[in-house]
Structure formats: structure tokens, C-alpha cells
PyMOL Python script that loads the backbone (N, CA, C, O; Angstrom):
from pymol import cmd

cmd.read_pdbstr("""\
ATOM      1  N   MET A   1      52.019  98.679 108.291  1.00  0.00           N
ATOM      2  CA  MET A   1      52.899  98.265 107.221  1.00  0.00           C
ATOM      3  C   MET A   1      52.661  96.793 106.913  1.00  0.00           C
ATOM      4  O   MET A   1      52.413  95.989 107.812  1.00  0.00           O
ATOM      5  N   ARG A   2      52.738  96.462 105.670  1.00  0.00           N
ATOM      6  CA  ARG A   2      52.577  95.087 105.211  1.00  0.00           C
ATOM      7  C   ARG A   2      53.922  94.512 104.812  1.00  0.00           C
ATOM      8  O   ARG A   2      54.863  95.242 104.499  1.00  0.00           O
ATOM      9  N   GLN A   3      53.994  93.214 104.828  1.00  0.00           N
ATOM     10  CA  GLN A   3      55.203  92.525 104.412  1.00  0.00           C
ATOM     11  C   GLN A   3      54.839  91.578 103.283  1.00  0.00           C
ATOM     12  O   GLN A   3      53.832  90.874 103.361  1.00  0.00           O
ATOM     13  N   TYR A   4      55.644  91.557 102.242  1.00  0.00           N
ATOM     14  CA  TYR A   4      55.413  90.704 101.087  1.00  0.00           C
ATOM     15  C   TYR A   4      56.606  89.778 100.890  1.00  0.00           C
ATOM     16  O   TYR A   4      57.738  90.114 101.239  1.00  0.00           O
ATOM     17  N   THR A   5      56.333  88.621 100.331  1.00  0.00           N
ATOM     18  CA  THR A   5      57.382  87.722  99.867  1.00  0.00           C
ATOM     19  C   THR A   5      57.229  87.618  98.366  1.00  0.00           C
ATOM     20  O   THR A   5      56.154  87.279  97.872  1.00  0.00           O
ATOM     21  N   VAL A   6      58.292  87.905  97.636  1.00  0.00           N
ATOM     22  CA  VAL A   6      58.254  87.865  96.181  1.00  0.00           C
ATOM     23  C   VAL A   6      59.206  86.764  95.726  1.00  0.00           C
ATOM     24  O   VAL A   6      60.363  86.717  96.145  1.00  0.00           O
ATOM     25  N   ARG A   7      58.710  85.888  94.873  1.00  0.00           N
ATOM     26  CA  ARG A   7      59.512  84.758  94.394  1.00  0.00           C
ATOM     27  C   ARG A   7      59.843  84.915  92.915  1.00  0.00           C
ATOM     28  O   ARG A   7      59.255  85.734  92.208  1.00  0.00           O
ATOM     29  N   ASN A   8      60.793  84.115  92.474  1.00  0.00           N
ATOM     30  CA  ASN A   8      61.171  84.007  91.058  1.00  0.00           C
ATOM     31  C   ASN A   8      61.665  85.324  90.455  1.00  0.00           C
ATOM     32  O   ASN A   8      61.290  85.690  89.341  1.00  0.00           O
ATOM     33  N   ILE A   9      62.507  86.023  91.207  1.00  0.00           N
ATOM     34  CA  ILE A   9      63.120  87.255  90.709  1.00  0.00           C
ATOM     35  C   ILE A   9      64.229  86.860  89.730  1.00  0.00           C
ATOM     36  O   ILE A   9      65.171  86.168  90.117  1.00  0.00           O
ATOM     37  N   PRO A  10      64.132  87.284  88.485  1.00  0.00           N
ATOM     38  CA  PRO A  10      65.192  86.956  87.516  1.00  0.00           C
ATOM     39  C   PRO A  10      66.535  87.542  87.954  1.00  0.00           C
ATOM     40  O   PRO A  10      66.583  88.600  88.582  1.00  0.00           O
ATOM     41  N   GLY A  11      67.605  86.859  87.623  1.00  0.00           N
ATOM     42  CA  GLY A  11      68.948  87.295  88.005  1.00  0.00           C
ATOM     43  C   GLY A  11      69.266  88.704  87.548  1.00  0.00           C
ATOM     44  O   GLY A  11      69.855  89.483  88.296  1.00  0.00           O
ATOM     45  N   ALA A  12      68.879  89.040  86.316  1.00  0.00           N
ATOM     46  CA  ALA A  12      69.172  90.379  85.791  1.00  0.00           C
ATOM     47  C   ALA A  12      68.452  91.450  86.609  1.00  0.00           C
ATOM     48  O   ALA A  12      69.010  92.519  86.858  1.00  0.00           O
ATOM     49  N   LEU A  13      67.223  91.172  87.027  1.00  0.00           N
ATOM     50  CA  LEU A  13      66.469  92.129  87.841  1.00  0.00           C
ATOM     51  C   LEU A  13      67.103  92.261  89.217  1.00  0.00           C
ATOM     52  O   LEU A  13      67.207  93.365  89.751  1.00  0.00           O
ATOM     53  N   ASP A  14      67.524  91.146  89.790  1.00  0.00           N
ATOM     54  CA  ASP A  14      68.192  91.176  91.097  1.00  0.00           C
ATOM     55  C   ASP A  14      69.440  92.043  91.033  1.00  0.00           C
ATOM     56  O   ASP A  14      69.658  92.892  91.897  1.00  0.00           O
ATOM     57  N   ARG A  15      70.250  91.830  90.019  1.00  0.00           N
ATOM     58  CA  ARG A  15      71.486  92.623  89.885  1.00  0.00           C
ATOM     59  C   ARG A  15      71.177  94.104  89.691  1.00  0.00           C
ATOM     60  O   ARG A  15      71.839  94.964  90.271  1.00  0.00           O
ATOM     61  N   ALA A  16      70.167  94.395  88.872  1.00  0.00           N
ATOM     62  CA  ALA A  16      69.812  95.792  88.611  1.00  0.00           C
ATOM     63  C   ALA A  16      69.301  96.470  89.880  1.00  0.00           C
ATOM     64  O   ALA A  16      69.665  97.612  90.164  1.00  0.00           O
ATOM     65  N   LEU A  17      68.468  95.779  90.635  1.00  0.00           N
ATOM     66  CA  LEU A  17      67.949  96.352  91.880  1.00  0.00           C
ATOM     67  C   LEU A  17      69.060  96.591  92.890  1.00  0.00           C
ATOM     68  O   LEU A  17      69.105  97.636  93.540  1.00  0.00           O
ATOM     69  N   ARG A  18      69.946  95.626  93.018  1.00  0.00           N
ATOM     70  CA  ARG A  18      71.056  95.779  93.964  1.00  0.00           C
ATOM     71  C   ARG A  18      71.979  96.933  93.569  1.00  0.00           C
ATOM     72  O   ARG A  18      72.450  97.682  94.425  1.00  0.00           O
ATOM     73  N   GLU A  19      72.229  97.067  92.286  1.00  0.00           N
ATOM     74  CA  GLU A  19      73.077  98.164  91.803  1.00  0.00           C
ATOM     75  C   GLU A  19      72.379  99.506  92.019  1.00  0.00           C
ATOM     76  O   GLU A  19      73.009 100.476  92.439  1.00  0.00           O
ATOM     77  N   TRP A  20      71.084  99.558  91.734  1.00  0.00           N
ATOM     78  CA  TRP A  20      70.318 100.788  91.922  1.00  0.00           C
ATOM     79  C   TRP A  20      70.325 101.188  93.397  1.00  0.00           C
ATOM     80  O   TRP A  20      70.487 102.366  93.715  1.00  0.00           O
ATOM     81  N   ALA A  21      70.154 100.227  94.293  1.00  0.00           N
ATOM     82  CA  ALA A  21      70.184 100.498  95.733  1.00  0.00           C
ATOM     83  C   ALA A  21      71.554 101.014  96.148  1.00  0.00           C
ATOM     84  O   ALA A  21      71.662 101.969  96.917  1.00  0.00           O
ATOM     85  N   ARG A  22      72.605 100.372  95.630  1.00  0.00           N
ATOM     86  CA  ARG A  22      73.966 100.783  95.983  1.00  0.00           C
ATOM     87  C   ARG A  22      74.245 102.214  95.538  1.00  0.00           C
ATOM     88  O   ARG A  22      74.797 103.008  96.300  1.00  0.00           O
ATOM     89  N   ARG A  23      73.862 102.544  94.301  1.00  0.00           N
ATOM     90  CA  ARG A  23      74.100 103.906  93.792  1.00  0.00           C
ATOM     91  C   ARG A  23      73.327 104.954  94.578  1.00  0.00           C
ATOM     92  O   ARG A  23      73.804 106.073  94.761  1.00  0.00           O
ATOM     93  N   ARG A  24      72.138 104.597  95.042  1.00  0.00           N
ATOM     94  CA  ARG A  24      71.311 105.548  95.780  1.00  0.00           C
ATOM     95  C   ARG A  24      71.631 105.522  97.278  1.00  0.00           C
ATOM     96  O   ARG A  24      71.083 106.311  98.048  1.00  0.00           O
ATOM     97  N   THR A  25      72.501 104.630  97.676  1.00  0.00           N
ATOM     98  CA  THR A  25      72.889 104.418  99.081  1.00  0.00           C
ATOM     99  C   THR A  25      71.657 104.196  99.970  1.00  0.00           C
ATOM    100  O   THR A  25      71.503 104.817 101.022  1.00  0.00           O
ATOM    101  N   VAL A  26      70.787 103.286  99.508  1.00  0.00           N
ATOM    102  CA  VAL A  26      69.625 102.866 100.299  1.00  0.00           C
ATOM    103  C   VAL A  26      69.651 101.351 100.391  1.00  0.00           C
ATOM    104  O   VAL A  26      70.375 100.686  99.650  1.00  0.00           O
ATOM    105  N   SER A  27      68.865 100.814 101.298  1.00  0.00           N
ATOM    106  CA  SER A  27      68.789  99.362 101.435  1.00  0.00           C
ATOM    107  C   SER A  27      68.114  98.755 100.206  1.00  0.00           C
ATOM    108  O   SER A  27      67.401  99.435  99.469  1.00  0.00           O
ATOM    109  N   LEU A  28      68.354  97.471 100.005  1.00  0.00           N
ATOM    110  CA  LEU A  28      67.701  96.772  98.899  1.00  0.00           C
ATOM    111  C   LEU A  28      66.187  96.842  99.066  1.00  0.00           C
ATOM    112  O   LEU A  28      65.463  97.034  98.089  1.00  0.00           O
ATOM    113  N   ASN A  29      65.711  96.688 100.289  1.00  0.00           N
ATOM    114  CA  ASN A  29      64.274  96.770 100.549  1.00  0.00           C
ATOM    115  C   ASN A  29      63.715  98.130 100.138  1.00  0.00           C
ATOM    116  O   ASN A  29      62.675  98.200  99.483  1.00  0.00           O
ATOM    117  N   GLN A  30      64.399  99.214 100.518  1.00  0.00           N
ATOM    118  CA  GLN A  30      63.927 100.551 100.163  1.00  0.00           C
ATOM    119  C   GLN A  30      63.940 100.759  98.658  1.00  0.00           C
ATOM    120  O   GLN A  30      63.036 101.382  98.102  1.00  0.00           O
ATOM    121  N   ALA A  31      64.973 100.235  97.998  1.00  0.00           N
ATOM    122  CA  ALA A  31      65.046 100.356  96.542  1.00  0.00           C
ATOM    123  C   ALA A  31      63.880  99.634  95.881  1.00  0.00           C
ATOM    124  O   ALA A  31      63.306 100.137  94.914  1.00  0.00           O
ATOM    125  N   ILE A  32      63.526  98.462  96.394  1.00  0.00           N
ATOM    126  CA  ILE A  32      62.404  97.703  95.832  1.00  0.00           C
ATOM    127  C   ILE A  32      61.094  98.441  96.055  1.00  0.00           C
ATOM    128  O   ILE A  32      60.276  98.535  95.139  1.00  0.00           O
ATOM    129  N   VAL A  33      60.880  98.970  97.263  1.00  0.00           N
ATOM    130  CA  VAL A  33      59.661  99.733  97.547  1.00  0.00           C
ATOM    131  C   VAL A  33      59.584 100.943  96.622  1.00  0.00           C
ATOM    132  O   VAL A  33      58.523 101.227  96.067  1.00  0.00           O
ATOM    133  N   ASP A  34      60.690 101.656  96.450  1.00  0.00           N
ATOM    134  CA  ASP A  34      60.710 102.824  95.562  1.00  0.00           C
ATOM    135  C   ASP A  34      60.426 102.428  94.115  1.00  0.00           C
ATOM    136  O   ASP A  34      59.703 103.128  93.406  1.00  0.00           O
ATOM    137  N   ALA A  35      60.997 101.304  93.680  1.00  0.00           N
ATOM    138  CA  ALA A  35      60.780 100.839  92.306  1.00  0.00           C
ATOM    139  C   ALA A  35      59.311 100.482  92.085  1.00  0.00           C
ATOM    140  O   ALA A  35      58.753 100.779  91.029  1.00  0.00           O
ATOM    141  N   ILE A  36      58.695  99.856  93.058  1.00  0.00           N
ATOM    142  CA  ILE A  36      57.269  99.514  92.945  1.00  0.00           C
ATOM    143  C   ILE A  36      56.434 100.790  92.868  1.00  0.00           C
ATOM    144  O   ILE A  36      55.537 100.895  92.032  1.00  0.00           O
ATOM    145  N   LYS A  37      56.725 101.760  93.736  1.00  0.00           N
ATOM    146  CA  LYS A  37      55.990 103.029  93.715  1.00  0.00           C
ATOM    147  C   LYS A  37      56.100 103.705  92.349  1.00  0.00           C
ATOM    148  O   LYS A  37      55.108 104.176  91.793  1.00  0.00           O
ATOM    149  N   ARG A  38      57.311 103.743  91.825  1.00  0.00           N
ATOM    150  CA  ARG A  38      57.516 104.370  90.511  1.00  0.00           C
ATOM    151  C   ARG A  38      56.775 103.589  89.430  1.00  0.00           C
ATOM    152  O   ARG A  38      56.198 104.172  88.513  1.00  0.00           O
ATOM    153  N   GLY A  39      56.799 102.273  89.549  1.00  0.00           N
ATOM    154  CA  GLY A  39      56.179 101.426  88.539  1.00  0.00           C
ATOM    155  C   GLY A  39      54.674 101.595  88.442  1.00  0.00           C
ATOM    156  O   GLY A  39      54.098 101.458  87.363  1.00  0.00           O
ATOM    157  N   ILE A  40      54.032 101.895  89.574  1.00  0.00           N
ATOM    158  CA  ILE A  40      52.575 102.071  89.545  1.00  0.00           C
ATOM    159  C   ILE A  40      52.178 103.536  89.464  1.00  0.00           C
ATOM    160  O   ILE A  40      50.996 103.876  89.521  1.00  0.00           O
ATOM    161  N   GLY A  41      53.179 104.397  89.331  1.00  0.00           N
ATOM    162  CA  GLY A  41      52.884 105.820  89.178  1.00  0.00           C
ATOM    163  C   GLY A  41      52.533 106.522  90.474  1.00  0.00           C
ATOM    164  O   GLY A  41      51.882 107.566  90.458  1.00  0.00           O
ATOM    165  N   MET A  42      52.954 105.966  91.585  1.00  0.00           N
ATOM    166  CA  MET A  42      52.678 106.584  92.886  1.00  0.00           C
ATOM    167  C   MET A  42      53.820 107.527  93.229  1.00  0.00           C
ATOM    168  O   MET A  42      54.944 107.091  93.476  1.00  0.00           O
ATOM    169  N   ASP A  43      53.523 108.832  93.242  1.00  0.00           N
ATOM    170  CA  ASP A  43      54.578 109.782  93.562  1.00  0.00           C
ATOM    171  C   ASP A  43      54.653 110.000  95.064  1.00  0.00           C
ATOM    172  O   ASP A  43      53.822 109.495  95.819  1.00  0.00           O
ATOM    173  N   GLU A  44      55.638 110.745  95.480  1.00  0.00           N
ATOM    174  CA  GLU A  44      55.866 110.992  96.905  1.00  0.00           C
ATOM    175  C   GLU A  44      54.661 111.604  97.604  1.00  0.00           C
ATOM    176  O   GLU A  44      54.370 111.260  98.749  1.00  0.00           O
ATOM    177  N   GLU A  45      53.951 112.516  96.920  1.00  0.00           N
ATOM    178  CA  GLU A  45      52.834 113.210  97.551  1.00  0.00           C
ATOM    179  C   GLU A  45      51.687 112.261  97.898  1.00  0.00           C
ATOM    180  O   GLU A  45      50.946 112.502  98.850  1.00  0.00           O
ATOM    181  N   GLN A  46      51.542 111.193  97.133  1.00  0.00           N
ATOM    182  CA  GLN A  46      50.425 110.291  97.354  1.00  0.00           C
ATOM    183  C   GLN A  46      50.564 109.488  98.635  1.00  0.00           C
ATOM    184  O   GLN A  46      49.566 108.967  99.132  1.00  0.00           O
ATOM    185  N   GLU A  47      51.752 109.370  99.183  1.00  0.00           N
ATOM    186  CA  GLU A  47      51.903 108.559 100.375  1.00  0.00           C
ATOM    187  C   GLU A  47      51.636 109.334 101.663  1.00  0.00           C
ATOM    188  O   GLU A  47      51.561 108.735 102.736  1.00  0.00           O
ATOM    189  N   HIS A  48      51.492 110.644 101.573  1.00  0.00           N
ATOM    190  CA  HIS A  48      51.201 111.448 102.760  1.00  0.00           C
ATOM    191  C   HIS A  48      49.722 111.357 103.102  1.00  0.00           C
ATOM    192  O   HIS A  48      48.865 111.333 102.218  1.00  0.00           O
ATOM    193  N   ASN A  49      49.441 111.307 104.375  1.00  0.00           N
ATOM    194  CA  ASN A  49      48.060 111.215 104.832  1.00  0.00           C
ATOM    195  C   ASN A  49      47.633 112.517 105.491  1.00  0.00           C
ATOM    196  O   ASN A  49      47.191 112.522 106.640  1.00  0.00           O
ATOM    197  N   ASP A  50      47.764 113.609 104.769  1.00  0.00           N
ATOM    198  CA  ASP A  50      47.380 114.889 105.330  1.00  0.00           C
ATOM    199  C   ASP A  50      46.236 115.480 104.519  1.00  0.00           C
ATOM    200  O   ASP A  50      45.703 114.835 103.617  1.00  0.00           O
ATOM    201  N   LEU A  51      45.874 116.683 104.840  1.00  0.00           N
ATOM    202  CA  LEU A  51      44.724 117.318 104.216  1.00  0.00           C
ATOM    203  C   LEU A  51      45.119 118.406 103.224  1.00  0.00           C
ATOM    204  O   LEU A  51      44.310 119.280 102.915  1.00  0.00           O
ATOM    205  N   ASP A  52      46.343 118.364 102.727  1.00  0.00           N
ATOM    206  CA  ASP A  52      46.826 119.400 101.808  1.00  0.00           C
ATOM    207  C   ASP A  52      45.940 119.564 100.579  1.00  0.00           C
ATOM    208  O   ASP A  52      45.797 120.674 100.066  1.00  0.00           O
ATOM    209  N   ASP A  53      45.343 118.472 100.100  1.00  0.00           N
ATOM    210  CA  ASP A  53      44.498 118.557  98.906  1.00  0.00           C
ATOM    211  C   ASP A  53      43.239 119.387  99.141  1.00  0.00           C
ATOM    212  O   ASP A  53      42.606 119.833  98.184  1.00  0.00           O
ATOM    213  N   LEU A  54      42.870 119.599 100.405  1.00  0.00           N
ATOM    214  CA  LEU A  54      41.653 120.338 100.715  1.00  0.00           C
ATOM    215  C   LEU A  54      41.880 121.838 100.871  1.00  0.00           C
ATOM    216  O   LEU A  54      40.922 122.611 100.900  1.00  0.00           O
ATOM    217  N   VAL A  55      43.149 122.254 100.971  1.00  0.00           N
ATOM    218  CA  VAL A  55      43.458 123.669 101.166  1.00  0.00           C
ATOM    219  C   VAL A  55      42.890 124.478 100.003  1.00  0.00           C
ATOM    220  O   VAL A  55      43.145 124.183  98.835  1.00  0.00           O
ATOM    221  N   GLY A  56      42.118 125.500 100.348  1.00  0.00           N
ATOM    222  CA  GLY A  56      41.571 126.401  99.349  1.00  0.00           C
ATOM    223  C   GLY A  56      40.294 125.919  98.687  1.00  0.00           C
ATOM    224  O   GLY A  56      39.838 126.524  97.717  1.00  0.00           O
ATOM    225  N   THR A  57      39.705 124.833  99.195  1.00  0.00           N
ATOM    226  CA  THR A  57      38.498 124.301  98.551  1.00  0.00           C
ATOM    227  C   THR A  57      37.226 124.638  99.323  1.00  0.00           C
ATOM    228  O   THR A  57      36.135 124.246  98.909  1.00  0.00           O
ATOM    229  N   TRP A  58      37.349 125.361 100.444  1.00  0.00           N
ATOM    230  CA  TRP A  58      36.175 125.674 101.262  1.00  0.00           C
ATOM    231  C   TRP A  58      35.194 126.529 100.474  1.00  0.00           C
ATOM    232  O   TRP A  58      35.583 127.479  99.794  1.00  0.00           O
ATOM    233  N   GLN A  59      33.927 126.180 100.575  1.00  0.00           N
ATOM    234  CA  GLN A  59      32.880 126.962  99.932  1.00  0.00           C
ATOM    235  C   GLN A  59      31.887 127.388 101.002  1.00  0.00           C
ATOM    236  O   GLN A  59      31.487 126.586 101.846  1.00  0.00           O
ATOM    237  N   GLN A  60      31.493 128.650 100.963  1.00  0.00           N
ATOM    238  CA  GLN A  60      30.530 129.159 101.933  1.00  0.00           C
ATOM    239  C   GLN A  60      29.176 128.480 101.736  1.00  0.00           C
ATOM    240  O   GLN A  60      28.724 128.286 100.607  1.00  0.00           O
ATOM    241  N   ASP A  61      28.547 128.128 102.832  1.00  0.00           N
ATOM    242  CA  ASP A  61      27.241 127.472 102.808  1.00  0.00           C
ATOM    243  C   ASP A  61      26.425 128.077 103.953  1.00  0.00           C
ATOM    244  O   ASP A  61      26.724 127.844 105.124  1.00  0.00           O
ATOM    245  N   GLU A  62      25.411 128.842 103.615  1.00  0.00           N
ATOM    246  CA  GLU A  62      24.638 129.554 104.646  1.00  0.00           C
ATOM    247  C   GLU A  62      23.998 128.595 105.634  1.00  0.00           C
ATOM    248  O   GLU A  62      23.984 128.873 106.834  1.00  0.00           O
ATOM    249  N   GLU A  63      23.475 127.492 105.170  1.00  0.00           N
ATOM    250  CA  GLU A  63      22.830 126.528 106.068  1.00  0.00           C
ATOM    251  C   GLU A  63      23.843 125.946 107.047  1.00  0.00           C
ATOM    252  O   GLU A  63      23.536 125.777 108.227  1.00  0.00           O
ATOM    253  N   PHE A  64      25.029 125.643 106.576  1.00  0.00           N
ATOM    254  CA  PHE A  64      26.086 125.127 107.436  1.00  0.00           C
ATOM    255  C   PHE A  64      26.503 126.175 108.467  1.00  0.00           C
ATOM    256  O   PHE A  64      26.662 125.866 109.648  1.00  0.00           O
ATOM    257  N   GLU A  65      26.677 127.409 108.013  1.00  0.00           N
ATOM    258  CA  GLU A  65      27.047 128.499 108.922  1.00  0.00           C
ATOM    259  C   GLU A  65      25.991 128.692 110.002  1.00  0.00           C
ATOM    260  O   GLU A  65      26.325 128.941 111.160  1.00  0.00           O
ATOM    261  N   ARG A  66      24.721 128.580 109.631  1.00  0.00           N
ATOM    262  CA  ARG A  66      23.632 128.713 110.586  1.00  0.00           C
ATOM    263  C   ARG A  66      23.699 127.588 111.632  1.00  0.00           C
ATOM    264  O   ARG A  66      23.521 127.838 112.824  1.00  0.00           O
ATOM    265  N   ALA A  67      23.951 126.382 111.195  1.00  0.00           N
ATOM    266  CA  ALA A  67      24.067 125.244 112.118  1.00  0.00           C
ATOM    267  C   ALA A  67      25.239 125.441 113.072  1.00  0.00           C
ATOM    268  O   ALA A  67      25.131 125.123 114.256  1.00  0.00           O
ATOM    269  N   LEU A  68      26.360 125.962 112.568  1.00  0.00           N
ATOM    270  CA  LEU A  68      27.514 126.222 113.437  1.00  0.00           C
ATOM    271  C   LEU A  68      27.204 127.295 114.464  1.00  0.00           C
ATOM    272  O   LEU A  68      27.576 127.168 115.630  1.00  0.00           O
ATOM    273  N   SER A  69      26.529 128.343 114.040  1.00  0.00           N
ATOM    274  CA  SER A  69      26.231 129.429 114.972  1.00  0.00           C
ATOM    275  C   SER A  69      25.281 128.955 116.078  1.00  0.00           C
ATOM    276  O   SER A  69      25.364 129.432 117.210  1.00  0.00           O
ATOM    277  N   GLU A  70      24.391 128.031 115.761  1.00  0.00           N
ATOM    278  CA  GLU A  70      23.504 127.473 116.795  1.00  0.00           C
ATOM    279  C   GLU A  70      24.304 126.720 117.850  1.00  0.00           C
ATOM    280  O   GLU A  70      23.924 126.707 119.021  1.00  0.00           O
ATOM    281  N   GLN A  71      25.394 126.101 117.454  1.00  0.00           N
ATOM    282  CA  GLN A  71      26.241 125.379 118.411  1.00  0.00           C
ATOM    283  C   GLN A  71      27.026 126.326 119.300  1.00  0.00           C
ATOM    284  O   GLN A  71      27.458 125.939 120.386  1.00  0.00           O
ATOM    285  N   ASP A  72      27.214 127.551 118.859  1.00  0.00           N
ATOM    286  CA  ASP A  72      27.964 128.544 119.633  1.00  0.00           C
ATOM    287  C   ASP A  72      27.101 129.232 120.692  1.00  0.00           C
ATOM    288  O   ASP A  72      27.600 130.044 121.470  1.00  0.00           O
ATOM    289  N   THR A  73      25.831 128.913 120.718  1.00  0.00           N
ATOM    290  CA  THR A  73      24.930 129.536 121.666  1.00  0.00           C
ATOM    291  C   THR A  73      25.112 128.928 123.061  1.00  0.00           C
ATOM    292  O   THR A  73      25.135 127.709 123.229  1.00  0.00           O
ATOM    293  N   ILE A  74      25.240 129.803 124.044  1.00  0.00           N
ATOM    294  CA  ILE A  74      25.391 129.344 125.429  1.00  0.00           C
ATOM    295  C   ILE A  74      24.025 129.313 126.083  1.00  0.00           C
ATOM    296  O   ILE A  74      23.307 130.312 126.110  1.00  0.00           O
ATOM    297  N   GLU A  75      23.681 128.152 126.606  1.00  0.00           N
ATOM    298  CA  GLU A  75      22.404 128.021 127.300  1.00  0.00           C
ATOM    299  C   GLU A  75      22.607 128.450 128.755  1.00  0.00           C
ATOM    300  O   GLU A  75      23.252 127.749 129.534  1.00  0.00           O
ATOM    301  N   GLN A  76      22.051 129.601 129.107  1.00  0.00           N
ATOM    302  CA  GLN A  76      22.283 130.209 130.398  1.00  0.00           C
ATOM    303  C   GLN A  76      21.815 129.332 131.566  1.00  0.00           C
ATOM    304  O   GLN A  76      22.420 129.374 132.637  1.00  0.00           O
ATOM    305  N   ASP A  77      20.757 128.543 131.383  1.00  0.00           N
ATOM    306  CA  ASP A  77      20.233 127.738 132.491  1.00  0.00           C
ATOM    307  C   ASP A  77      21.095 126.510 132.780  1.00  0.00           C
ATOM    308  O   ASP A  77      20.876 125.843 133.792  1.00  0.00           O
ATOM    309  N   LEU A  78      22.060 126.194 131.928  1.00  0.00           N
ATOM    310  CA  LEU A  78      22.965 125.060 132.203  1.00  0.00           C
ATOM    311  C   LEU A  78      24.111 125.540 133.051  1.00  0.00           C
ATOM    312  O   LEU A  78      24.991 124.753 133.401  1.00  0.00           O
TER     313      LEU A  78
END
""", "prot")
cmd.dss("prot")
cmd.show_as("cartoon", "prot")
cmd.util.cbc("prot")
cmd.orient("prot")
């Protein structure tokens, strides 16, 4: 996590952020982070670090399958 210091926040913006945080019952910090995310178009899904985007994209590749099967071979003399 990173920490930022932001200066020269206009009074109207400060009041709006504080009111927005109060209505949502979140901390001022969380409200600011959420406002920044919304402002740059970052939705909730973009902050997850999982592999959901890859589900259903597997493509069969004979050469890859052949390489995998070679790894499954048990060398009896070992």
C-alpha cells in the first residue's frame, strides 16, 4: 500500500468528501480512495488480483500437450 499527501484541497471539496463519507458511513480516507477509483474509471473488479479473466480462455495446443505428457513419464532407473 502507498501513502499520499494531497495539498490545497478546496473547502467545497473537503465538505463534499466529508459529507459523502458520513452518508456512506466510511472513513474520510476510504471515501477519498473510492472517489479516486471512480474518477479514473477503476471499478471494483479491477482491484482483484485473481485469474478470473482467464476462465474459459484455454485453447488446446498439441505441442504443449505433448510436452506435458513427457513430464508425466516415470523414469524407472531413478
